[in-house]
C-alpha positions, 0 to 999 in steps of 0.5 A: 389855379394851375391854368392861371399859373401856366398863363402867367409863365407863358407871358414871359415867352414874349418878354426879353427881360425874362430871358436876360434874367435867366442869362444873368442867373448863369453868368453872375455865379460863374464870374463870382465863383472864378473870383473867389476861387482865386483866393488862397482861402477859397472854400465852398461856403465862399463860392456859394456866398457870392451867388447867394448874397451879391447876386441876390442883393444887386441882381435878383431883387431888382429883376423880381421887381422888373418882372413884377412890373411886366406881370402887373402891367400886362393886363392894363396895357393889353386891355385884357383884365376885363376878359379875365374878370368875365371868366370869372377870375377874381382880382385877389386870385390874380394877385396871388398867382403873380406873387407865386410866379415871382416866388418860384422864379426867385427860388429857381434863380437861387438854385440855378446859382447854387448849381453853377457855383457847386459845379465851379467848386468841383472844377477847382477841386474845392471840397463840398463842405456842409453841402446840405446846409449851403443848399438850404440857406440858398433856397431859403434866401430865395424866399427872403429876397422875394419878400424883400422885393414886395415893398418896392413892388407895392410902390410900382403897382401904386404909381402904375405909370410906366416901366421907366418910373418902375426902373427908377424906383427899383434903382433907389430901393436896391441902392438904399437896401444895399448901402444899409447892409454896409452900415454899422449904425444900421446893422448893430442894433437890437431887434426892434422897430429900427432900420436894421430890423425892418429894412429887408436886406440888412435883416437878411444879412444879419441872418446870413452872416452868422453862417460865414466862417471868418478868415483873417484878423479883419473878418474875425474882428468884425464877426465877433463885434457883429455877432451880438446882433445876429438875427435868428432864423425864426426872427428873420422869417417872421419879420420878412413874412409879416412884411410880405403879408402886409404888402400882399394885402396892399397889392390886393387893395390897389388892384381891386380899385384899378379901373377896368 
């Protein structure tokens, strides 16, 4: 298992997308922290939230899907799948290792963003309030964003055509989720079989926003109006991890049927 994991990471050495993703993990939090720090009400939670939310919803999730396309298409384009199966390595294990690589990348991406935002906070002489809580929220969000990306990764593997189609799917999936987390009609629903619960980004937002401290009348009014629809930590993780498990099973089924 360890050797497979190392092999999957070594594939990124030849991929420019991976290095661009690492660069984005540094640049985006720096720019976001600089914007937040210029506000009179700037605090540590606000500095971290930009890297944890905007960076995740708009950047990390599509990066995970593009990297997944690289991982799952590599054996197909290089015609190496039959060699792996002769070792033998099961297709189930291959899928599991690839998903584990994506999970590690997601959490590390989050921690890098957290470290940079923390450094920027110290640079601007802002107190590091609730440091442990913010770190745990950031690392946990990395797990949730990984789970949020899996439904789209299933589609990418299912179509199995090209990177161009993957990018198109990623664009619409990311845009749909991001747009939904601005909609009161989506967010302000009780937990159940509805878009606010089943769509990943709105669900993550319903969980994360309860840890924000509202500033000003507008934010306070929205917080009070939105608070009855917050999702608990257990509910958020249960919903997204169940969806992740279903997606993983679908990936295994699709990968098993793939011709060698």
